[in-house]
CHARMM-style PDB file with segment names, atoms N, HN, CA, C and O in Angstrom:
ATOM      1  N   MET     1       1.645 -25.176  -2.189  1.00  0.00      PROA
ATOM      2  CA  MET     1       0.135 -25.161  -2.323  1.00  0.00      PROA
ATOM      3  C   MET     1       0.082 -26.255  -3.687  1.00  0.00      PROA
ATOM      4  O   MET     1       0.641 -25.671  -4.616  1.00  0.00      PROA
ATOM      5  N   LYS     2      -0.254 -27.231  -4.002  1.00  0.00      PROA
ATOM      6  HN  LYS     2      -0.707 -27.705  -3.247  1.00  0.00      PROA
ATOM      7  CA  LYS     2      -0.713 -27.957  -5.495  1.00  0.00      PROA
ATOM      8  C   LYS     2      -2.562 -27.271  -6.174  1.00  0.00      PROA
ATOM      9  O   LYS     2      -3.050 -27.313  -7.304  1.00  0.00      PROA
ATOM     10  N   PHE     3      -3.011 -26.811  -5.084  1.00  0.00      PROA
ATOM     11  HN  PHE     3      -2.615 -26.777  -4.166  1.00  0.00      PROA
ATOM     12  CA  PHE     3      -5.061 -26.780  -5.467  1.00  0.00      PROA
ATOM     13  C   PHE     3      -5.119 -26.713  -4.143  1.00  0.00      PROA
ATOM     14  O   PHE     3      -4.565 -27.180  -3.148  1.00  0.00      PROA
ATOM     15  N   GLY     4      -6.294 -25.701  -4.569  1.00  0.00      PROA
ATOM     16  HN  GLY     4      -6.744 -25.322  -5.378  1.00  0.00      PROA
ATOM     17  CA  GLY     4      -6.571 -25.627  -3.111  1.00  0.00      PROA
ATOM     18  C   GLY     4      -7.518 -23.386  -3.013  1.00  0.00      PROA
ATOM     19  O   GLY     4      -7.621 -22.398  -3.740  1.00  0.00      PROA
ATOM     20  N   THR     5      -7.758 -23.668  -2.145  1.00  0.00      PROA
ATOM     21  HN  THR     5      -7.674 -24.470  -1.554  1.00  0.00      PROA
ATOM     22  CA  THR     5      -9.125 -22.389  -2.112  1.00  0.00      PROA
ATOM     23  C   THR     5      -9.280 -21.804  -0.738  1.00  0.00      PROA
ATOM     24  O   THR     5      -9.736 -22.167   0.346  1.00  0.00      PROA
ATOM     25  N   LEU     6      -8.566 -20.480  -1.374  1.00  0.00      PROA
ATOM     26  HN  LEU     6      -8.196 -20.184  -2.255  1.00  0.00      PROA
ATOM     27  CA  LEU     6      -8.557 -19.156  -0.132  1.00  0.00      PROA
ATOM     28  C   LEU     6      -9.285 -18.545   0.146  1.00  0.00      PROA
ATOM     29  O   LEU     6     -10.022 -18.253  -0.796  1.00  0.00      PROA
ATOM     30  N   ASP     7      -9.447 -18.270   0.725  1.00  0.00      PROA
ATOM     31  HN  ASP     7      -8.849 -18.507   1.491  1.00  0.00      PROA
ATOM     32  CA  ASP     7     -11.493 -17.892   1.234  1.00  0.00      PROA
ATOM     33  C   ASP     7     -11.171 -16.877   2.118  1.00  0.00      PROA
ATOM     34  O   ASP     7     -10.566 -17.215   3.136  1.00  0.00      PROA
ATOM     35  N   GLY     8     -11.498 -15.452   1.922  1.00  0.00      PROA
ATOM     36  HN  GLY     8     -11.989 -15.178   1.095  1.00  0.00      PROA
ATOM     37  CA  GLY     8     -11.523 -14.230   2.660  1.00  0.00      PROA
ATOM     38  C   GLY     8      -9.888 -13.888   3.320  1.00  0.00      PROA
ATOM     39  O   GLY     8      -9.625 -13.334   4.388  1.00  0.00      PROA
ATOM     40  N   VAL     9      -9.014 -14.387   2.362  1.00  0.00      PROA
ATOM     41  HN  VAL     9      -9.228 -14.837   1.495  1.00  0.00      PROA
ATOM     42  CA  VAL     9      -7.480 -14.575   2.985  1.00  0.00      PROA
ATOM     43  C   VAL     9      -6.769 -13.033   3.595  1.00  0.00      PROA
ATOM     44  O   VAL     9      -6.927 -12.187   2.715  1.00  0.00      PROA
ATOM     45  N   THR    10      -6.201 -12.564   4.561  1.00  0.00      PROA
ATOM     46  HN  THR    10      -6.073 -13.252   5.275  1.00  0.00      PROA
ATOM     47  CA  THR    10      -5.313 -11.976   4.398  1.00  0.00      PROA
ATOM     48  C   THR    10      -3.295 -13.063   4.376  1.00  0.00      PROA
ATOM     49  O   THR    10      -2.787 -14.170   4.551  1.00  0.00      PROA
ATOM     50  N   LEU    11      -3.027 -11.854   4.080  1.00  0.00      PROA
ATOM     51  HN  LEU    11      -3.439 -10.954   3.937  1.00  0.00      PROA
ATOM     52  CA  LEU    11      -1.381 -12.638   3.687  1.00  0.00      PROA
ATOM     53  C   LEU    11      -0.522 -11.903   4.128  1.00  0.00      PROA
ATOM     54  O   LEU    11       0.090 -11.075   3.453  1.00  0.00      PROA
ATOM     55  N   ASP    12      -0.381 -12.097   5.228  1.00  0.00      PROA
ATOM     56  HN  ASP    12      -0.879 -12.769   5.776  1.00  0.00      PROA
ATOM     57  CA  ASP    12       1.015 -11.535   5.248  1.00  0.00      PROA
ATOM     58  C   ASP    12       2.313 -11.648   5.663  1.00  0.00      PROA
ATOM     59  O   ASP    12       3.036 -11.005   6.424  1.00  0.00      PROA
ATOM     60  N   SER    13       2.450 -12.758   4.886  1.00  0.00      PROA
ATOM     61  HN  SER    13       1.863 -13.281   4.268  1.00  0.00      PROA
ATOM     62  CA  SER    13       3.536 -13.372   4.345  1.00  0.00      PROA
ATOM     63  C   SER    13       4.332 -13.655   3.210  1.00  0.00      PROA
ATOM     64  O   SER    13       3.649 -14.024   2.254  1.00  0.00      PROA
ATOM     65  N   ASP    14       5.236 -13.618   3.053  1.00  0.00      PROA
ATOM     66  HN  ASP    14       5.791 -13.318   3.829  1.00  0.00      PROA
ATOM     67  CA  ASP    14       5.143 -14.348   1.719  1.00  0.00      PROA
ATOM     68  C   ASP    14       4.540 -15.571   0.815  1.00  0.00      PROA
ATOM     69  O   ASP    14       4.265 -16.686   1.257  1.00  0.00      PROA
ATOM     70  N   LEU    15       4.393 -15.150  -0.507  1.00  0.00      PROA
ATOM     71  HN  LEU    15       4.616 -14.244  -0.866  1.00  0.00      PROA
ATOM     72  CA  LEU    15       4.117 -16.982  -0.823  1.00  0.00      PROA
ATOM     73  C   LEU    15       4.155 -16.875  -1.906  1.00  0.00      PROA
ATOM     74  O   LEU    15       3.941 -15.794  -2.454  1.00  0.00      PROA
ATOM     75  N   THR    16       4.527 -18.298  -2.745  1.00  0.00      PROA
ATOM     76  HN  THR    16       4.700 -19.176  -2.300  1.00  0.00      PROA
ATOM     77  CA  THR    16       5.237 -18.585  -3.426  1.00  0.00      PROA
ATOM     78  C   THR    16       4.723 -19.828  -4.192  1.00  0.00      PROA
ATOM     79  O   THR    16       4.682 -20.966  -3.725  1.00  0.00      PROA
ATOM     80  N   MET    17       4.275 -19.391  -5.630  1.00  0.00      PROA
ATOM     81  HN  MET    17       4.308 -18.466  -6.009  1.00  0.00      PROA
ATOM     82  CA  MET    17       3.099 -20.881  -6.288  1.00  0.00      PROA
ATOM     83  C   MET    17       4.146 -21.425  -7.098  1.00  0.00      PROA
ATOM     84  O   MET    17       5.045 -20.760  -7.614  1.00  0.00      PROA
ATOM     85  N   GLU    18       4.008 -22.524  -7.176  1.00  0.00      PROA
ATOM     86  HN  GLU    18       3.278 -23.064  -6.757  1.00  0.00      PROA
ATOM     87  CA  GLU    18       5.155 -22.781  -7.760  1.00  0.00      PROA
ATOM     88  C   GLU    18       4.109 -24.053  -9.045  1.00  0.00      PROA
ATOM     89  O   GLU    18       2.891 -24.180  -8.919  1.00  0.00      PROA
ATOM     90  N   ASN    19       4.904 -24.807 -10.131  1.00  0.00      PROA
ATOM     91  HN  ASN    19       5.894 -24.703 -10.233  1.00  0.00      PROA
ATOM     92  CA  ASN    19       4.125 -25.300 -11.279  1.00  0.00      PROA
ATOM     93  C   ASN    19       3.347 -26.227 -11.563  1.00  0.00      PROA
ATOM     94  O   ASN    19       3.526 -27.444 -11.609  1.00  0.00      PROA
ATOM     95  N   GLN    20       2.186 -25.399 -11.814  1.00  0.00      PROA
ATOM     96  HN  GLN    20       2.041 -24.410 -11.776  1.00  0.00      PROA
ATOM     97  CA  GLN    20       0.973 -26.426 -11.542  1.00  0.00      PROA
ATOM     98  C   GLN    20       0.414 -25.969 -10.588  1.00  0.00      PROA
ATOM     99  O   GLN    20      -0.450 -26.657 -10.044  1.00  0.00      PROA
ATOM    100  N   ASP    21       0.682 -24.857 -10.156  1.00  0.00      PROA
ATOM    101  HN  ASP    21       1.384 -24.299 -10.598  1.00  0.00      PROA
ATOM    102  CA  ASP    21      -0.480 -25.191  -9.032  1.00  0.00      PROA
ATOM    103  C   ASP    21      -1.563 -24.041  -8.976  1.00  0.00      PROA
ATOM    104  O   ASP    21      -1.288 -22.927  -9.423  1.00  0.00      PROA
ATOM    105  N   ASN    22      -2.774 -24.316  -8.434  1.00  0.00      PROA
ATOM    106  HN  ASN    22      -2.997 -25.220  -8.071  1.00  0.00      PROA
ATOM    107  CA  ASN    22      -4.018 -23.997  -8.819  1.00  0.00      PROA
ATOM    108  C   ASN    22      -4.714 -23.138  -8.179  1.00  0.00      PROA
ATOM    109  O   ASN    22      -5.687 -23.781  -7.784  1.00  0.00      PROA
ATOM    110  N   VAL    23      -4.858 -21.641  -7.687  1.00  0.00      PROA
ATOM    111  HN  VAL    23      -4.068 -21.119  -8.008  1.00  0.00      PROA
ATOM    112  CA  VAL    23      -5.808 -22.142  -6.609  1.00  0.00      PROA
ATOM    113  C   VAL    23      -6.602 -20.227  -6.722  1.00  0.00      PROA
ATOM    114  O   VAL    23      -6.387 -19.112  -7.197  1.00  0.00      PROA
ATOM    115  N   THR    24      -7.571 -21.011  -5.897  1.00  0.00      PROA
ATOM    116  HN  THR    24      -7.746 -21.917  -5.511  1.00  0.00      PROA
ATOM    117  CA  THR    24      -8.960 -20.577  -6.174  1.00  0.00      PROA
ATOM    118  C   THR    24      -9.077 -19.134  -5.049  1.00  0.00      PROA
ATOM    119  O   THR    24      -8.269 -19.107  -4.121  1.00  0.00      PROA
ATOM    120  N   VAL    25      -9.944 -18.149  -5.165  1.00  0.00      PROA
ATOM    121  HN  VAL    25     -10.600 -18.171  -5.919  1.00  0.00      PROA
ATOM    122  CA  VAL    25     -10.078 -17.421  -4.326  1.00  0.00      PROA
ATOM    123  C   VAL    25     -11.430 -17.135  -4.558  1.00  0.00      PROA
ATOM    124  O   VAL    25     -11.877 -17.045  -5.702  1.00  0.00      PROA
ATOM    125  N   VAL    26     -12.455 -16.913  -3.046  1.00  0.00      PROA
ATOM    126  HN  VAL    26     -12.093 -16.986  -2.117  1.00  0.00      PROA
ATOM    127  CA  VAL    26     -13.562 -16.599  -3.367  1.00  0.00      PROA
ATOM    128  C   VAL    26     -13.753 -15.215  -1.566  1.00  0.00      PROA
ATOM    129  O   VAL    26     -12.823 -15.317  -0.766  1.00  0.00      PROA
ATOM    130  N   ASN    27     -14.505 -14.519  -1.331  1.00  0.00      PROA
ATOM    131  HN  ASN    27     -15.259 -14.436  -1.981  1.00  0.00      PROA
ATOM    132  CA  ASN    27     -14.744 -13.963  -0.854  1.00  0.00      PROA
ATOM    133  C   ASN    27     -13.282 -12.871  -0.474  1.00  0.00      PROA
ATOM    134  O   ASN    27     -13.139 -12.388   0.649  1.00  0.00      PROA
ATOM    135  N   GLY    28     -12.511 -12.674  -1.370  1.00  0.00      PROA
ATOM    136  HN  GLY    28     -12.627 -13.067  -2.282  1.00  0.00      PROA
ATOM    137  CA  GLY    28     -11.403 -11.706  -1.365  1.00  0.00      PROA
ATOM    138  C   GLY    28     -10.308 -12.005  -0.642  1.00  0.00      PROA
ATOM    139  O   GLY    28     -10.202 -12.689   0.376  1.00  0.00      PROA
ATOM    140  N   LEU    29      -9.332 -11.294  -1.410  1.00  0.00      PROA
ATOM    141  HN  LEU    29      -9.419 -10.738  -2.237  1.00  0.00      PROA
ATOM    142  CA  LEU    29      -8.241 -11.448  -1.209  1.00  0.00      PROA
ATOM    143  C   LEU    29      -7.166 -10.035  -0.808  1.00  0.00      PROA
ATOM    144  O   LEU    29      -7.268  -8.956  -1.391  1.00  0.00      PROA
ATOM    145  N   THR    30      -6.212 -10.300   0.229  1.00  0.00      PROA
ATOM    146  HN  THR    30      -6.129 -11.177   0.703  1.00  0.00      PROA
ATOM    147  CA  THR    30      -5.389  -8.991   0.940  1.00  0.00      PROA
ATOM    148  C   THR    30      -4.393  -9.635   0.420  1.00  0.00      PROA
ATOM    149  O   THR    30      -4.550 -10.821   0.130  1.00  0.00      PROA
ATOM    150  N   ILE    31      -2.716  -8.758   0.112  1.00  0.00      PROA
ATOM    151  HN  ILE    31      -2.589  -7.795   0.348  1.00  0.00      PROA
ATOM    152  CA  ILE    31      -1.640  -9.200  -0.179  1.00  0.00      PROA
ATOM    153  C   ILE    31      -1.287  -8.515   1.192  1.00  0.00      PROA
ATOM    154  O   ILE    31      -2.294  -8.458   1.898  1.00  0.00      PROA
ATOM    155  N   ASN    32      -0.236  -8.010   1.753  1.00  0.00      PROA
ATOM    156  HN  ASN    32       0.581  -8.057   1.179  1.00  0.00      PROA
ATOM    157  CA  ASN    32       0.453  -7.684   2.390  1.00  0.00      PROA
ATOM    158  C   ASN    32       1.987  -7.618   2.404  1.00  0.00      PROA
ATOM    159  O   ASN    32       2.521  -6.822   3.177  1.00  0.00      PROA
ATOM    160  N   ARG    33       2.927  -8.598   1.397  1.00  0.00      PROA
ATOM    161  HN  ARG    33       2.493  -9.244   0.769  1.00  0.00      PROA
ATOM    162  CA  ARG    33       3.491  -8.679   1.136  1.00  0.00      PROA
ATOM    163  C   ARG    33       3.922  -9.048  -0.601  1.00  0.00      PROA
ATOM    164  O   ARG    33       3.571  -8.581  -1.685  1.00  0.00      PROA
ATOM    165  N   THR    34       4.818 -10.082  -0.179  1.00  0.00      PROA
ATOM    166  HN  THR    34       5.103 -10.461   0.701  1.00  0.00      PROA
ATOM    167  CA  THR    34       5.159 -10.424  -1.822  1.00  0.00      PROA
ATOM    168  C   THR    34       4.267 -11.564  -2.228  1.00  0.00      PROA
ATOM    169  O   THR    34       3.750 -12.231  -1.331  1.00  0.00      PROA
ATOM    170  N   LEU    35       3.997 -11.905  -3.698  1.00  0.00      PROA
ATOM    171  HN  LEU    35       4.417 -11.364  -4.426  1.00  0.00      PROA
ATOM    172  CA  LEU    35       3.240 -13.272  -4.072  1.00  0.00      PROA
ATOM    173  C   LEU    35       3.798 -13.418  -5.567  1.00  0.00      PROA
ATOM    174  O   LEU    35       3.359 -12.950  -6.619  1.00  0.00      PROA
ATOM    175  N   THR    36       4.746 -14.103  -5.346  1.00  0.00      PROA
ATOM    176  HN  THR    36       5.102 -14.483  -4.493  1.00  0.00      PROA
ATOM    177  CA  THR    36       5.362 -14.925  -6.731  1.00  0.00      PROA
ATOM    178  C   THR    36       4.819 -15.931  -7.214  1.00  0.00      PROA
ATOM    179  O   THR    36       4.406 -16.824  -6.475  1.00  0.00      PROA
ATOM    180  N   MET    37       4.707 -15.993  -8.549  1.00  0.00      PROA
ATOM    181  HN  MET    37       5.043 -15.267  -9.150  1.00  0.00      PROA
ATOM    182  CA  MET    37       3.863 -16.889  -9.510  1.00  0.00      PROA
ATOM    183  C   MET    37       5.390 -17.735 -10.652  1.00  0.00      PROA
ATOM    184  O   MET    37       6.092 -17.281 -11.556  1.00  0.00      PROA
ATOM    185  N   GLU    38       5.322 -18.882 -10.070  1.00  0.00      PROA
ATOM    186  HN  GLU    38       4.751 -19.251  -9.336  1.00  0.00      PROA
ATOM    187  CA  GLU    38       6.427 -19.198 -10.990  1.00  0.00      PROA
ATOM    188  C   GLU    38       5.699 -20.737 -12.011  1.00  0.00      PROA
ATOM    189  O   GLU    38       4.700 -21.412 -11.760  1.00  0.00      PROA
ATOM    190  N   GLY    39       6.710 -20.854 -13.180  1.00  0.00      PROA
ATOM    191  HN  GLY    39       7.522 -20.306 -13.384  1.00  0.00      PROA
ATOM    192  CA  GLY    39       6.561 -22.477 -13.134  1.00  0.00      PROA
ATOM    193  C   GLY    39       7.262 -22.237 -14.615  1.00  0.00      PROA
ATOM    194  O   GLY    39       7.348 -21.257 -15.355  1.00  0.00      PROA
ATOM    195  N   HSD    40       7.865 -24.034 -14.712  1.00  0.00      PROA
ATOM    196  HN  HSD    40       7.795 -24.831 -14.111  1.00  0.00      PROA
ATOM    197  CA  HSD    40       8.024 -24.485 -15.990  1.00  0.00      PROA
ATOM    198  C   HSD    40       8.377 -25.923 -15.817  1.00  0.00      PROA
ATOM    199  O   HSD    40       9.082 -26.348 -14.901  1.00  0.00      PROA
ATOM    200  N   PRO    41       7.772 -26.732 -16.878  1.00  0.00      PROA
ATOM    201  CA  PRO    41       7.462 -25.637 -18.279  1.00  0.00      PROA
ATOM    202  C   PRO    41       5.930 -25.170 -17.875  1.00  0.00      PROA
ATOM    203  O   PRO    41       5.196 -24.541 -18.638  1.00  0.00      PROA
ATOM    204  N   ASN    42       5.562 -25.612 -16.471  1.00  0.00      PROA
ATOM    205  HN  ASN    42       6.158 -26.123 -15.851  1.00  0.00      PROA
ATOM    206  CA  ASN    42       3.615 -25.153 -16.292  1.00  0.00      PROA
ATOM    207  C   ASN    42       3.161 -24.475 -15.525  1.00  0.00      PROA
ATOM    208  O   ASN    42       2.990 -25.124 -14.493  1.00  0.00      PROA
ATOM    209  N   PHE    43       2.824 -23.417 -15.416  1.00  0.00      PROA
ATOM    210  HN  PHE    43       2.963 -22.890 -16.255  1.00  0.00      PROA
ATOM    211  CA  PHE    43       3.024 -21.743 -14.943  1.00  0.00      PROA
ATOM    212  C   PHE    43       1.388 -22.958 -13.640  1.00  0.00      PROA
ATOM    213  O   PHE    43       0.751 -24.012 -13.660  1.00  0.00      PROA
ATOM    214  N   ALA    44       1.548 -21.978 -12.987  1.00  0.00      PROA
ATOM    215  HN  ALA    44       2.065 -21.123 -12.971  1.00  0.00      PROA
ATOM    216  CA  ALA    44       0.643 -21.687 -11.366  1.00  0.00      PROA
ATOM    217  C   ALA    44      -0.440 -20.510 -11.792  1.00  0.00      PROA
ATOM    218  O   ALA    44      -0.470 -19.459 -12.432  1.00  0.00      PROA
ATOM    219  N   GLN    45      -1.232 -21.295 -11.089  1.00  0.00      PROA
ATOM    220  HN  GLN    45      -1.207 -22.149 -10.570  1.00  0.00      PROA
ATOM    221  CA  GLN    45      -2.605 -19.959 -11.658  1.00  0.00      PROA
ATOM    222  C   GLN    45      -3.961 -19.814 -10.479  1.00  0.00      PROA
ATOM    223  O   GLN    45      -4.639 -20.571  -9.784  1.00  0.00      PROA
ATOM    224  N   LEU    46      -3.853 -18.360 -10.760  1.00  0.00      PROA
ATOM    225  HN  LEU    46      -3.303 -17.745 -11.325  1.00  0.00      PROA
ATOM    226  CA  LEU    46      -4.869 -17.970  -9.252  1.00  0.00      PROA
ATOM    227  C   LEU    46      -5.767 -17.401  -9.638  1.00  0.00      PROA
ATOM    228  O   LEU    46      -5.685 -16.227  -9.999  1.00  0.00      PROA
ATOM    229  N   SER    47      -7.018 -18.189  -9.664  1.00  0.00      PROA
ATOM    230  HN  SER    47      -7.085 -19.142  -9.371  1.00  0.00      PROA
ATOM    231  CA  SER    47      -8.520 -17.292  -9.852  1.00  0.00      PROA
ATOM    232  C   SER    47      -9.547 -16.759  -8.540  1.00  0.00      PROA
ATOM    233  O   SER    47      -9.650 -17.130  -7.371  1.00  0.00      PROA
ATOM    234  N   PHE    48     -10.165 -15.817  -9.269  1.00  0.00      PROA
ATOM    235  HN  PHE    48     -10.082 -15.516 -10.219  1.00  0.00      PROA
ATOM    236  CA  PHE    48     -11.133 -15.759  -8.786  1.00  0.00      PROA
ATOM    237  C   PHE    48     -12.468 -16.287  -9.905  1.00  0.00      PROA
ATOM    238  O   PHE    48     -12.663 -16.346 -11.119  1.00  0.00      PROA
ATOM    239  N   GLN    49     -13.348 -16.673  -8.359  1.00  0.00      PROA
ATOM    240  HN  GLN    49     -13.190 -16.625  -7.372  1.00  0.00      PROA
ATOM    241  CA  GLN    49     -14.229 -16.945  -8.781  1.00  0.00      PROA
ATOM    242  C   GLN    49     -15.757 -16.191  -8.200  1.00  0.00      PROA
ATOM    243  O   GLN    49     -16.342 -16.213  -7.118  1.00  0.00      PROA
ATOM    244  N   GLY    50     -16.032 -15.530  -9.549  1.00  0.00      PROA
ATOM    245  HN  GLY    50     -15.557 -15.512 -10.429  1.00  0.00      PROA
ATOM    246  CA  GLY    50     -17.445 -14.555  -9.019  1.00  0.00      PROA
ATOM    247  C   GLY    50     -16.410 -13.093  -9.252  1.00  0.00      PROA
ATOM    248  O   GLY    50     -15.230 -13.143  -9.599  1.00  0.00      PROA
ATOM    249  N   ALA    51     -16.992 -12.150  -9.038  1.00  0.00      PROA
ATOM    250  HN  ALA    51     -17.951 -12.109  -8.756  1.00  0.00      PROA
ATOM    251  CA  ALA    51     -16.723 -10.647  -8.710  1.00  0.00      PROA
ATOM    252  C   ALA    51     -15.492 -11.446  -7.332  1.00  0.00      PROA
ATOM    253  O   ALA    51     -15.452 -12.643  -7.048  1.00  0.00      PROA
ATOM    254  N   GLN    52     -14.667 -10.380  -6.737  1.00  0.00      PROA
ATOM    255  HN  GLN    52     -14.699  -9.408  -6.968  1.00  0.00      PROA
ATOM    256  CA  GLN    52     -13.984 -10.388  -5.535  1.00  0.00      PROA
ATOM    257  C   GLN    52     -12.749  -9.151  -6.286  1.00  0.00      PROA
ATOM    258  O   GLN    52     -12.232  -8.870  -7.367  1.00  0.00      PROA
ATOM    259  N   THR    53     -12.763  -8.736  -4.886  1.00  0.00      PROA
ATOM    260  HN  THR    53     -13.183  -8.965  -4.008  1.00  0.00      PROA
ATOM    261  CA  THR    53     -11.765  -7.445  -4.200  1.00  0.00      PROA
ATOM    262  C   THR    53     -10.316  -8.412  -3.755  1.00  0.00      PROA
ATOM    263  O   THR    53     -10.265  -9.439  -3.079  1.00  0.00      PROA
ATOM    264  N   LEU    54      -8.598  -7.205  -4.791  1.00  0.00      PROA
ATOM    265  HN  LEU    54      -8.639  -6.370  -5.340  1.00  0.00      PROA
ATOM    266  CA  LEU    54      -7.946  -7.866  -4.285  1.00  0.00      PROA
ATOM    267  C   LEU    54      -6.721  -6.887  -3.709  1.00  0.00      PROA
ATOM    268  O   LEU    54      -5.808  -6.523  -4.450  1.00  0.00      PROA
ATOM    269  N   GLY    55      -6.776  -6.640  -2.808  1.00  0.00      PROA
ATOM    270  HN  GLY    55      -7.518  -6.935  -2.206  1.00  0.00      PROA
ATOM    271  CA  GLY    55      -6.284  -5.731  -2.069  1.00  0.00      PROA
ATOM    272  C   GLY    55      -5.357  -5.578  -1.460  1.00  0.00      PROA
ATOM    273  O   GLY    55      -5.764  -6.095  -0.420  1.00  0.00      PROA
ATOM    274  N   GLY    56      -4.148  -5.198  -1.189  1.00  0.00      PROA
ATOM    275  HN  GLY    56      -3.817  -4.778  -2.034  1.00  0.00      PROA
ATOM    276  CA  GLY    56      -3.042  -4.851  -0.010  1.00  0.00      PROA
ATOM    277  C   GLY    56      -2.148  -3.981  -0.368  1.00  0.00      PROA
ATOM    278  O   GLY    56      -2.254  -3.094  -1.216  1.00  0.00      PROA
ATOM    279  N   ARG    57      -0.982  -4.336   0.503  1.00  0.00      PROA
ATOM    280  HN  ARG    57      -0.896  -5.056   1.191  1.00  0.00      PROA
ATOM    281  CA  ARG    57       0.291  -3.523   0.038  1.00  0.00      PROA
ATOM    282  C   ARG    57       1.394  -4.275  -0.925  1.00  0.00      PROA
ATOM    283  O   ARG    57       2.606  -4.247  -0.713  1.00  0.00      PROA
ATOM    284  N   ALA    58       0.545  -5.173  -2.382  1.00  0.00      PROA
ATOM    285  HN  ALA    58      -0.439  -5.195  -2.554  1.00  0.00      PROA
ATOM    286  CA  ALA    58       1.059  -6.555  -2.237  1.00  0.00      PROA
ATOM    287  C   ALA    58       2.720  -6.238  -3.613  1.00  0.00      PROA
ATOM    288  O   ALA    58       2.536  -5.329  -4.422  1.00  0.00      PROA
ATOM    289  N   ASN    59       3.203  -6.510  -3.643  1.00  0.00      PROA
ATOM    290  HN  ASN    59       3.352  -7.249  -2.986  1.00  0.00      PROA
ATOM    291  CA  ASN    59       4.118  -6.669  -4.365  1.00  0.00      PROA
ATOM    292  C   ASN    59       4.066  -8.162  -5.231  1.00  0.00      PROA
ATOM    293  O   ASN    59       4.050  -9.308  -4.780  1.00  0.00      PROA
ATOM    294  N   TRP    60       4.047  -7.736  -6.491  1.00  0.00      PROA
ATOM    295  HN  TRP    60       4.060  -6.805  -6.857  1.00  0.00      PROA
ATOM    296  CA  TRP    60       3.516  -9.574  -7.406  1.00  0.00      PROA
ATOM    297  C   TRP    60       4.654  -9.542  -8.247  1.00  0.00      PROA
ATOM    298  O   TRP    60       5.056  -8.508  -8.780  1.00  0.00      PROA
ATOM    299  N   SER    61       5.412 -11.141  -8.432  1.00  0.00      PROA
ATOM    300  HN  SER    61       5.085 -11.981  -7.999  1.00  0.00      PROA
ATOM    301  CA  SER    61       6.501 -11.494  -9.574  1.00  0.00      PROA
ATOM    302  C   SER    61       5.954 -12.695  -9.523  1.00  0.00      PROA
ATOM    303  O   SER    61       5.893 -13.681  -8.788  1.00  0.00      PROA
ATOM    304  N   LEU    62       5.310 -12.017 -11.258  1.00  0.00      PROA
ATOM    305  HN  LEU    62       5.360 -11.217 -11.855  1.00  0.00      PROA
ATOM    306  CA  LEU    62       5.969 -13.562 -12.212  1.00  0.00      PROA
ATOM    307  C   LEU    62       6.787 -13.935 -12.878  1.00  0.00      PROA
ATOM    308  O   LEU    62       7.556 -13.168 -13.455  1.00  0.00      PROA
ATOM    309  N   GLU    63       6.842 -15.322 -12.983  1.00  0.00      PROA
ATOM    310  HN  GLU    63       6.216 -15.945 -12.514  1.00  0.00      PROA
ATOM    311  CA  GLU    63       8.798 -15.305 -13.616  1.00  0.00      PROA
ATOM    312  C   GLU    63       8.125 -16.480 -14.109  1.00  0.00      PROA
ATOM    313  O   GLU    63       7.429 -17.312 -13.528  1.00  0.00      PROA
ATOM    314  N   ALA    64       8.521 -16.353 -15.418  1.00  0.00      PROA
ATOM    315  HN  ALA    64       9.086 -15.677 -15.890  1.00  0.00      PROA
ATOM    316  CA  ALA    64       9.185 -17.849 -16.471  1.00  0.00      PROA
ATOM    317  C   ALA    64      10.721 -18.417 -16.416  1.00  0.00      PROA
ATOM    318  O   ALA    64      11.643 -17.639 -16.659  1.00  0.00      PROA
ATOM    319  N   ARG    65      10.925 -19.506 -16.158  1.00  0.00      PROA
ATOM    320  HN  ARG    65      10.175 -20.138 -15.961  1.00  0.00      PROA
ATOM    321  CA  ARG    65      12.075 -19.739 -16.202  1.00  0.00      PROA
ATOM    322  C   ARG    65      12.221 -20.589 -18.015  1.00  0.00      PROA
ATOM    323  O   ARG    65      11.219 -20.720 -18.717  1.00  0.00      PROA
ATOM    324  N   THR    66      13.065 -20.872 -18.290  1.00  0.00      PROA
ATOM    325  HN  THR    66      13.879 -20.766 -17.720  1.00  0.00      PROA
ATOM    326  CA  THR    66      13.366 -21.502 -19.596  1.00  0.00      PROA
ATOM    327  C   THR    66      14.543 -22.521 -18.541  1.00  0.00      PROA
ATOM    328  O   THR    66      15.427 -21.678 -18.694  1.00  0.00      PROA
ATOM    329  N   GLU    67      15.027 -23.270 -17.912  1.00  0.00      PROA
ATOM    330  HN  GLU    67      14.309 -23.955 -17.788  1.00  0.00      PROA
ATOM    331  CA  GLU    67      15.732 -24.330 -17.549  1.00  0.00      PROA
ATOM    332  C   GLU    67      14.966 -25.706 -17.905  1.00  0.00      PROA
ATOM    333  OT1 GLU    67      15.484 -26.789 -17.633  1.00  0.00      PROA
TER     334      GLU     67
END
């Protein structure tokens, strides 16, 4: 996923956002698995439009590679 919008989404599977992925959240996001955000030399971006709810039993993995 390079660009997109998650609208009221519940993630029940792992998701990896890679180099320069840019995703906007509207109407809340529930993460029940692992969300990995990585990138080199440009990072993935997850942005929230307005006041949002972030919930679930999430594992977050923020990775910066130096290769």
